[in-house]
C-alpha positions in Angstrom: 0.7 0.0 0.0 3.2 2.1 0.2 5.7 3.1 -2.6 9.2 2.4 -1.9 11.9 5.6 -1.1 13.6 3.8 -4.3 10.7 4.0 -7.2 10.5 6.4 -9.8 7.7 9.1 -9.4 4.3 8.3 -11.2 3.3 10.3 -13.6 0.4 12.4 -12.0 -3.2 12.0 -13.6 -5.1 14.7 -10.9 -5.0 18.0 -12.3 -2.6 20.4 -10.2 -5.7 22.6 -8.8 -8.0 19.8 -7.9 -4.8 18.0 -6.9 -4.1 21.7 -4.6 -7.7 21.5 -2.6 -7.8 17.4 -3.1 -8.5 17.6 1.7 -10.5 20.0 1.3 -12.8 17.4 -1.4 -12.3 15.2 0.7 -14.4 16.8 3.6 -16.9 17.5 1.2 -17.0 14.1 0.4 -17.3 12.6 3.8 -19.9 15.6 4.8 -22.1 13.7 2.2 -21.3 10.5 3.0 -21.7 11.7 6.7 -25.6 12.2 5.7 -26.8 8.5 4.6 -24.4 7.2 7.5 -26.1 9.6 9.8 -29.6 8.1 9.1 -29.1 4.4 9.5 -27.1 5.0 12.3 -30.5 7.8 14.7 -32.9 4.9 12.9 -31.1 2.1 14.9 -31.6 3.7 18.3 -35.7 5.0 16.7 -36.8 1.7 16.4 -38.7 1.4 19.6 -39.6 5.0 20.0 -41.4 4.0 16.0 -42.9 0.6 17.6 -44.4 2.6 20.2 -48.9 3.0 19.8 -49.6 6.7 18.5 -48.9 9.5 18.6 -45.6 8.5 19.9 -44.5 6.7 17.3 -45.8 4.6 14.9 -46.6 1.1 16.2 -44.6 0.0 13.9 -44.4 -4.2 14.0 -41.0 -5.8 14.0 -41.4 -7.4 10.2 -42.1 -3.2 9.5 -39.0 -2.3 11.5 -37.1 -4.6 9.5 -38.7 -3.3 6.0 -38.5 0.5 6.9 -34.7 -0.2 7.0 -35.1 -3.1 4.2 -37.0 -0.4 1.9 -34.0 1.9 1.8 -31.5 -1.0 1.5 -32.6 -3.0 -1.4 -33.7 0.4 -3.5 -30.1 1.9 -2.9 -28.5 -1.7 -2.9 -30.5 -2.7 -6.2 -29.7 0.9 -8.3 -25.9 1.0 -6.8 -24.9 -0.2 -10.6 -26.7 2.0 -12.5 -25.6 4.4 -10.1 -22.5 4.1 -10.6 -22.3 3.4 -14.7 -24.2 6.9 -14.4 -21.8 8.3 -12.6 -19.2 7.1 -15.4 -21.1 8.0 -17.8 -23.0 11.8 -17.8 -20.1 12.6 -14.3 -20.0 12.1 -11.2 -20.6 15.5 -10.0 -24.0 15.6 -11.3 -25.0 12.5 -10.0 -23.9 12.7 -6.7 -26.0 16.6 -6.3 -29.4 14.8 -7.2 -28.6 12.0 -5.1 -28.9 14.3 -2.5 -31.1 16.8 -3.3 -33.5 13.6 -3.5 -32.6 11.8 -0.3 -33.3 15.6 1.1 -36.7 15.3 0.0 -36.8 11.8 1.0 -36.0 12.1 4.2 -38.7 16.0 4.1 -41.4 13.8 3.6 -40.7 10.5 5.7 -40.1 12.8 8.6 -44.2 13.6 8.0 -45.1 9.5 7.7 -49.0 9.0 9.0 -48.1 5.0 9.1 -45.8 2.6 8.5 -46.2 1.8 5.0 -45.6 5.6 4.6 -42.8 5.7 6.8 -41.7 2.3 4.1 -43.1 4.1 1.0 -40.5 7.3 1.9 -37.3 5.8 3.0 -37.1 3.7 -0.1 -37.0 7.5 -1.5 -34.2 7.5 0.7 -32.6 4.6 -0.3 -32.9 6.4 -4.2 -31.2 9.3 -3.2 -28.6 7.5 -1.9 -27.7 4.9 -4.1 -25.9 7.8 -6.0 -24.5 9.2 -3.2 -22.9 6.8 -1.8 -20.7 5.6 -4.8 -20.2 9.3 -6.0 -17.9 10.1 -3.2 -16.1 6.8 -3.4 -15.6 7.6 -7.2 -14.8 11.2 -7.0 -12.3 9.7 -3.9 -10.5 8.1 -6.4 -9.9 10.2 -9.2 -9.0 13.2 -7.3 -6.1 11.5 -5.1 -3.0 9.9 -6.7 -2.6 6.3 -6.5 0.0 6.2 -3.6 -2.1 8.6 -1.5 -5.5 6.8 -2.4 -4.8 3.9 0.8 -5.0 7.3 3.6 -7.8 8.8 1.6 -10.1 5.7 1.7 -8.5 5.6 6.0 -10.1 8.8 5.9 -13.2 8.1 4.1 -14.2 4.9 6.4 -13.4 6.8 9.3 -15.9 8.8 8.3 -18.5 6.1 8.5 -17.7 5.9 12.4 -18.1 9.4 12.5 -21.2 8.6 12.0 -22.1 6.3 13.7 -21.3 8.0 17.1 -23.4 11.5 15.6 -25.6 9.3 14.8 -27.1 7.9 18.0 -26.5 10.4 19.9 -28.0 13.1 17.6 -31.0 10.4 17.5 -31.0 10.2 21.4 -31.2 14.4 21.5 -34.1 14.8 18.9 -36.4 11.5 20.7 -35.4 13.1 24.4 -36.8 17.1 22.6 -39.1 16.6 19.7 -41.3 14.0 17.9 -39.8 10.8 16.1 -40.2 12.0 12.6 -37.1 14.8 13.3 -34.7 11.9 13.1 -35.5 12.2 9.0 -36.3 16.1 9.4 -32.5 16.9 10.6 -30.8 15.1 7.7 -32.7 18.3 5.1 -30.7 21.3 6.6 -27.4 19.2 6.5 -28.5 17.9 2.3 -28.4 22.3 1.8 -25.0 22.8 3.0 -23.5 20.0 1.3 -25.3 20.9 -1.9 -23.2 24.0 -1.7 -20.0 23.2 -0.7 -20.5 20.3 -3.6 -21.0 22.8 -6.0 -18.4 25.7 -5.7 -15.6 23.0 -4.8 -16.0 19.2 -6.1 -14.9 18.4 -9.6 -16.4 16.7 -12.0 -15.4 13.4 -14.0 -16.3 11.0 -15.9 -15.4 7.8 -17.7 -14.5 9.8 -21.3 -15.3 5.9 -22.9 -18.4 4.1 -20.8 -20.6 1.6 -22.3 -24.5 1.0 -22.9 -26.3 1.0 -20.0 -27.9 -2.2 -18.4 -31.3 -1.9 -16.9 -31.9 -5.0 -17.4 -29.7 -6.5 -15.0 -30.7 -3.5 -12.0 -34.2 -5.2 -12.5 -33.3 -8.5 -12.6 -31.3 -7.6 -9.5 -34.0 -5.2 -7.3 -36.9 -8.2 -7.8 -34.7 -10.4 -7.1 -32.6 -9.1 -3.8 -37.0 -8.3 -2.6 -38.0 -11.3 -2.9 -35.6 -13.2 -1.0 -35.5 -10.7 2.0 -39.5 -10.1 2.4 -39.6 -14.4 2.5 -36.5 -14.1 4.7 -38.6 -11.8 6.7 -42.1 -13.5 6.2 -40.5 -16.8 7.7 -39.4 -14.7 10.7 -43.2 -13.1 11.4 -45.1 -17.0 11.1 -41.0 -18.4 13.2 -41.9 -21.2 10.4 -39.4 -20.4 7.3 -41.6 -24.0 5.3 -44.4 -22.1 5.2 -44.9 -21.5 1.3 -45.6 -17.9 1.8 -42.2 -18.1 2.4 -40.2 -20.5 0.6 -42.3 -19.1 -2.6 -40.5 -15.6 -2.9 -37.4 -16.9 -1.5 -36.8 -19.4 -4.4 -37.8 -17.2 -6.7 -35.6 -14.5 -5.2 -32.9 -17.1 -5.6 -34.1 -17.9 -8.8 -33.4 -14.6 -10.5 -30.6 -13.6 -9.2 -29.1 -16.4 -11.1 -30.5 -15.3 -13.7 -29.4 -11.9 -13.7 -25.6 -13.4 -12.7 -26.6 -15.1 -16.1 -27.6 -12.1 -18.3 -24.4 -10.0 -16.5 -22.0 -12.8 -17.8 -22.9 -12.7 -22.1 -24.1 -8.7 -21.8 -21.3 -6.4 -24.0 -22.0 -3.8 -21.7 -23.3 -6.2 -18.4 -23.9 -3.4 -15.0 -21.6 -5.6 -13.2 -18.5 -6.7 -15.0 -18.5 -10.3 -13.8 -15.0 -10.9 -14.5 -13.6 -9.2 -11.7 -14.6 -12.0 -9.5 -12.1 -14.4 -11.1 -10.0 -12.4 -9.2 -9.8 -14.1 -5.5 -8.6 -11.1 -3.6 -11.0 -9.0 -5.1 -14.0 -11.8 -4.5 -12.7 -12.2 -1.0 -12.8 -8.2 -0.3 -15.9 -8.2 -1.6 -17.3 -11.1 0.4 -15.5 -10.0 3.8 -17.2 -6.7 3.2 -20.9 -8.3 3.0 -20.6 -10.3 5.8 -19.5 -7.8 8.3 -21.6 -5.8 7.6 -24.1 -9.2 7.7 -23.1 -9.5 11.5 -23.3 -6.3 12.1 -26.3 -4.5 11.2 -27.9 -7.5 12.7 -26.6 -7.2 15.7 -26.5 -3.3 15.8 -30.5 -4.2 15.0 -31.0 -6.3 18.3 -28.6 -4.2 20.5 -31.3 -1.6 20.3 -34.2 -3.4 21.9 -31.9 -4.9 24.7 -30.5 -1.7 25.9 -34.4 -0.2 25.7 -35.9 -2.4 26.0 -34.5 -4.9 28.8 -32.2 -2.1 30.6 -34.7 0.5 30.4 -31.8 2.7 29.1 -32.7 6.1 26.9 -32.4 6.8 22.7 -30.1 9.0 24.0 -28.2 6.3 26.2 -28.4 3.6 24.2 -26.4 6.0 21.8 -23.6 6.8 24.4 -22.9 3.2 24.3 -22.4 2.8 21.0 -20.0 5.6 21.1 -16.7 3.6 21.4 -17.5 1.7 18.4 -17.5 4.7 16.6 -14.6 6.3 18.0 -12.1 2.7 17.5 -13.0 3.2 14.0 -12.7 7.0 13.8 -9.3 6.4 15.2 -7.6 3.3 13.5 -9.3 3.1 9.8 -7.1 6.5 9.0 -4.4 4.6 10.7 -4.7 0.9 9.1 -2.3 1.2 5.9 0.2 1.5 8.2 -0.3 -1.8 9.9 -1.0 -3.3 6.3 2.3 -1.8 5.2 4.0 -4.0 7.8 1.8 -7.5 8.0 -0.3 -7.3 4.7 -3.4 -6.9 3.6 -4.0 -11.1 4.9 -3.2 -10.9 8.5 -4.5 -7.5 9.0 -8.1 -8.4 7.9 -7.9 -12.2 9.0 -7.4 -10.9 13.0 -9.7 -7.8 12.3 -12.4 -10.2 11.5 -11.8 -12.4 14.2 -12.3 -8.8 16.9 -15.4 -8.6 15.4 -16.1 -11.8 15.8 -15.3 -12.0 19.8 -17.1 -8.8 20.0 -20.0 -10.4 18.5 -19.6 -13.3 20.7 -19.8 -11.2 23.6 -23.1 -11.0 23.2 -24.6 -14.1 24.1 -23.2 -13.7 27.7 -24.6 -10.4 28.6 -27.5 -10.3 31.0 -30.2 -7.6 32.0 -27.6 -6.9 35.0 -24.2 -6.9 32.5 -22.0 -3.7 33.6 -21.8 -0.9 31.3 -17.7 -0.9 30.8 -17.6 -4.3 29.6 -19.8 -3.6 27.1 -18.0 -0.1 26.4 -15.3 -2.7 25.9 -17.1 -5.2 23.6 -17.9 -2.2 21.5 -14.6 -0.6 21.2 -13.1 -4.2 20.0 -15.9 -4.7 17.2 -15.2 -0.8 16.1 -11.4 -1.8 16.0 -11.6 -4.8 14.0 -13.8 -2.9 11.3 -11.5 0.0 11.3 -8.9 -3.4 10.8 -11.0 -4.4 8.0 -12.9 -1.9 5.5 -9.9 0.2 5.0 -7.9 -2.5 3.3 -10.6 -4.5 1.6 -12.0 -1.3 0.2 -8.8 -0.5 -1.1 -8.9 -4.0 -2.6 -11.1 -3.4 -4.5 -11.0 0.2 -6.3 -7.5 -0.6 -6.9 -8.4 -3.3 -9.0 -10.0 -1.4 -11.4 -8.6 0.9 -14.1 -9.7 5.0 -12.2 -12.2 5.4 -15.4 -14.0 2.8 -14.3 -14.5 3.9 -10.6 -17.7 4.6 -9.6 -18.4 1.0 -11.2 -16.2 -0.8 -8.3 -17.2 1.9 -6.2 -21.1 0.7 -6.9 -19.2 -3.4 -6.4 -18.2 -2.4 -3.0 -21.1 -0.4 -1.7 -23.9 -3.2 -3.1 -22.3 -5.6 -1.2 -21.5 -3.6 2.1 -25.8 -2.5 1.7 -26.5 -6.0 0.6 -24.5 -7.3 3.5 -26.4 -5.6 6.0 -29.8 -5.8 5.0 -29.7 -9.6 4.9 -28.4 -9.4 7.9 -31.1 -7.3 9.4 -33.6 -9.6 7.7 -31.7 -13.4 8.9 -30.4 -12.5 12.1 -33.6 -10.7 12.7 -36.1 -13.3 11.5 -34.1 -15.7 13.8 -34.6 -13.2 16.5 -38.2 -13.5 15.8 -38.7 -17.2 15.6 -36.6 -17.8 18.9 -38.5 -15.1 20.7 -41.6 -16.5 19.3 -41.3 -19.8 20.4 -39.9 -19.0 24.2 -42.8 -16.4 24.8 -46.0 -18.8 23.7 -45.9 -20.4 26.5 -45.9 -17.1 28.3 -49.0 -16.1 27.1 -52.2 -18.2 28.4 -53.5 -14.9 30.4 -53.4 -12.2 27.4 -56.6 -11.7 26.4 -57.0 -14.6 22.9 -57.7 -11.1 20.9 -54.5 -9.9 21.5 -52.5 -12.8 21.3 -51.0 -13.0 18.0 -49.8 -9.2 18.4 -48.4 -10.3 22.1 -46.0 -12.8 20.6 -44.6 -10.6 17.7 -41.3 -9.2 19.7 -40.2 -7.7 22.7 -42.1 -4.0 21.9 -45.5 -5.8 21.5 -45.3 -8.4 24.3 -44.8 -5.4 26.9 -47.0 -3.0 25.6 -49.6 -5.6 26.0 -48.9 -6.2 29.6 -48.5 -2.7 30.4 -52.5 -2.7 29.3 -52.8 -5.5 31.4 -52.2 -3.7 34.8 -50.7 -4.8 37.5 -51.8 -8.6 35.7 -48.9 -8.1 33.4 -45.7 -8.1 35.9 -44.5 -11.2 35.2 -45.9 -11.5 31.4 -43.2 -8.7 31.7 -40.2 -10.9 33.2 -41.5 -13.6 30.9 -40.4 -11.3 27.5 -36.8 -9.6 28.8 -36.0 -13.7 29.7 -37.2 -14.7 26.4 -35.7 -11.7 24.7 -32.7 -12.4 26.6 -32.7 -16.0 24.9 -32.8 -15.3 21.5 -30.2 -12.7 21.6 -28.2 -15.3 23.0 -28.8 -17.4 19.8 -28.7 -14.2 17.3 -25.4 -13.4 18.5 -23.9 -17.0 17.9 -25.2 -16.9 14.2 -23.9 -13.7 14.0 -20.2 -14.4 15.4 -20.5 -17.6 12.8 -20.5 -15.0 10.3 -17.9 -13.0 11.3 -16.1 -16.0 11.8 -16.4 -17.7 8.0 -15.9 -14.2 7.2 -12.2 -14.6 9.0 -12.0 -17.7 7.0 -12.2 -16.6 3.5 -9.7 -13.5 3.9 -7.4 -15.6 5.1 -7.2 -18.1 2.5 -7.7 -15.8 -0.3 -6.3 -12.2 0.7 -3.0 -11.4 -1.1 -0.4 -11.3 2.2 2.2 -8.6 2.0 3.8 -9.2 -1.8 6.9 -10.6 -2.2 8.9 -7.8 -3.7 7.6 -5.3 -0.8 9.3 -7.8 1.8 12.8 -8.0 -0.1 12.8 -4.4 0.1 12.2 -4.2 3.6 14.9 -6.8 4.3 17.2 -4.9 2.1 16.1 -1.6 4.3 17.5 -3.2 7.4 20.8 -2.2 9.0 23.3 -4.0 9.1 24.8 -5.7 12.2 28.2 -4.3 13.1 30.2 -7.6 12.6 28.8 -8.7 9.7 
C-alpha cells in the first residue's frame, strides 16, 4: 500500500488545481457520506420509539421496522450498479448532486409519515437518492488522489463512517428526548443544504471517456431478486416457520431471479457489473469480507437497540452514547490501518480484524440484564477496532483492482455488497431473533386475551405493550418477555459471530499477504549488524 523509496515518481493523472484542494474535496465527500450513514444510525436508536403506539410512535411491528430499514437498503443496493455507471457516463458530480437532493426530499417526507407503510415508502425514496451519493463519493475520491495517497484517503473516508455511527445515535437520542420521532429524518434537510453548497463550489466533475451502455435489464433483475429473497426471510421470521409456502415461494423465486441476473451479466456486452472481476480471488475475498462483516454487524445493531432500551430500560440517548466506543475506535484506527497493512500485509490484518469482530459479536451471548456498562463499552470498542482494520484494506483492494475510469463501477460493487450484506443481516438475524423469541414467549401468553395473543408474540416491544395494558396482571409477562428476549439474543449473537468467523476464513485463505518484492525491499532496508 506504499511505494518504495527507490521507486520512480509516478506520472500524475490529477490536474494540479484539483490536486491542491484534494483534502478540502475529501472533507466535502465525507460530509456527503455522513448524511447517508447518519440516517441509518439514527434510525437504529429510534426503532423502539417508532414501534410504540400513536401518538408516541407509529405502532410499527418488528417486520415493519425491518422493512423501514430494508426498503432503504434494498433500493439502495438495487440501484447502485446503475448509479455507478451513470456517474462514470454523465459525470460523478452531477449524480452526486441529484442523489443528495432526492435524499433530502425523501427525508422531509419520511418525517411527516402517518403510518408504517408511508414511512417504508419514503425510506425507499431516501434509498434511491443514497444510491447516487455513496458510490459517487468514493469514485470522486479515486479521481482526485494519486494512487499512492488513495489508501490514506480511503482510510479517512472509512473513518467518516465511524463519525456517522457516533453522531447518529447521540443526535437521535437528543432529538427523541425533545421532539417527535419524525425529527430524526427532518434533521437531514439542513445537512443536505450545506452539502449541496459545498459540493457545487469545491468538487470537480469527472467521467469515463469511453463509457459503455446502461444495463436496465440487469438492474431490474437485481432489484426483483433481492426484494423477493429478503421478503421471504422476513416473512419466515413473522410466522416462525420457514417452511410455509408464503416463505418458500419468494425465497426460491428470488434466488432464481438472481441466478438469471448473473447469467445475463455474463452474456451482456455492457453489464451493470463485470462478473470477470470475481475471477480474481483477492477481489472476491475483499467484497465477501465487506458483505459478511456488515451482515453480522447490522443484525446485532438492530437487536442491541431493543436490548438496551426494552430490557435495560435506557433512553435512546443513553443507548446512543453506548455505541460511542465503536465509533471512536473506527475514527482512530481506520485512517491508520494502512500502516499496519504495510507492515504485516492485508491478509494478516484483515483476518485479525474479522476475528476481533467475531469476538465482539460472540460477547453478546454472555450479556444479561445486569451486564456492567464498562463491559459493553469494551466490547463495542473491540468491534470498532476490528472493523477499522477490515474495511479500509478491502476497500482499497476493490478500488485499485479497477482502472481509474471505472471508479464508479468499482465503488458500486464495494457499496452494493456492503448494503446487501447489511440488509440480509437484518433480515436473517432479525428473523432468527423473532422466531426464537416467539417460540419462547408463546408458553407465557395464556393470561393474555385471545384477541391480543398473536400481536403479543411478535416482538418484545409488542409483549411489553400488551403487559402494560393488563396492569398488575401483566407483571409476570414482563419478566417472561425479558427472559425470552435474552435467550433469543444469545442465539442470534452466536449466529452473528459464526458469520464473522466465516469472513475471517475467507480473507485468511484468499486475500494476498505482503508482496514478496516489498518484503525483500524491507529486508534490504534493515541495518546491517556491526559484526557482519
